C-alpha positions, -999 to +999 in steps of 0.1 A: +000+000+000+029+023+008+043+017-026+010+027-042+009+060-022+045+068-032+038+061-069+006+082-068+025+110-050+052+109-077+027+111-105+009+141-090+042+158-083+054+152-119+020+166-132+022+198-111+059+203-122+049+200-158+021+225-154+044+250-137+070+245-164+044+250-192+031+281-175+066+296-170+074+291-208+041+308-217+049+338-193+084+340-207+071+342-243+046+369-233+073+390-215+096+393-245+106+429-254+080+447-276+105+450-305+107+412-307+070+407-308+058+437-328+052+433-365+069+456-389+044+472-414+064+457-442+060+422-429+026+405-435+009+382-411+013+353-436+051+358-435+050+353-398+032+320-402-002+333-391-034+325-411-051+355-426-088+353-433-099+374-462-134+383-472-138+369-507-175+361-511-187+370-546-217+393-541-225+390-578-226+352-578-264+349-578-267+375-606-241+360-629-256+325-627-284+337-650-270+369-665-241+353-681-211+374-690-200+358-723-193+391-739-177+406-708-205+432-707-203+434-669-165+440-669-166+475-683-160+509-666-178+499-634-160+466-629-130+481-612-147+511-597-149+517-560-183+526-545-182+561-530-202+552-498-190+516-491-154+521-502-153+486-519-158+473-554-192+479-570-215+449-572-247+443-592-269+450-562-252+484-555-268+498-587-297+474-594-309+471-558-323+438-544-334+409-564-367+403-547-389+372-546-406+380-580-374+383-599-384+358-626-417+376-630-405+410-643-382+418-614-404+446-600-380+457-573-348+458-594-336+492-607-334+489-644-314+513-666-327+522-701-328+551-725-359+571-716-373+606-715-402+622-698-418+634-730-427+614-761-399+614-787-389+598-820-361+575-806-363+572-769-395+560-753-415+582-730-413+571-694-426+580-660-406+607-643-404+586-611-387+558-631-362+582-647-355+597-612-349+563-597-323+555-624-306+588-621-306+588-583-287+555-584-261+571-607-256+603-586-249+582-554-214+579-569-212+605-597-214+638-578-239+662-595-216+691-589-188+673-607-211+665-636-223+701-638-187+712-641-179+687-668-209+698-689-240+720-683-261+695-702-262+672-670-282+698-651-307+705-679-315+669-685-313+655-649-351+651-645-363+647-680-338+622-694-322+590-679-284+589-677-286+557-697-300+577-726-265+590-733-242+568-713-237+531-716-241+514-682-217+484-688-193+498-713-157+487-720-152+524-726-179+551-722-186+565-757-195+599-740-160+604-726-138+624-749-167+631-773-158+659-798-179+690-803-194+679-836-206+646-821-221+665-792-241+687-815-252+657-836-264+641-803-284+672-794-300+674-829-308+637-830-327+639-797-343+673-803-357+661-836-383+689-835-355+714-841-342+693-870-377+693-886-381+731-884-350+737-906 
């Protein structure tokens, strides 16, 4: 029986000694100088052997399952742009809003962009001012109206009566309106204001 007690006492003593030894190693590691444990800004966490979790969920995944991108139409001017409010890449829902439960039945809650004007015309269809406003409000969340006004006074004049998509391509490789020359601008005005063309 005495041998049993001695053996049990030895095991308990060894266990306590190992716990103290492990605790002392942990304390010693934590008490190293700050220079030794601090990470230089030029050294990434991955270089130090730490696992870095990055947010890589594709917010456009649900959209691109049906709206296929064979012609790279979704990879134009907005594909690399940063959203002004969220400070991250623009996604489909940033501009087109939520999908909604009736998406396959006309998608009533989705913001759609199309050439439209508030009065009947020869080329662009007449549309409700509220629909035009909804389109344009989405655009001016990122494209500051003050900046647009400075680029060209036409933006102010047409902001309520004409959708941005009437002149600008929403998913362009390059926006045909950027760098447009004076002659092309005049032709654009005359083409839309066909009543002026008929009077001459």
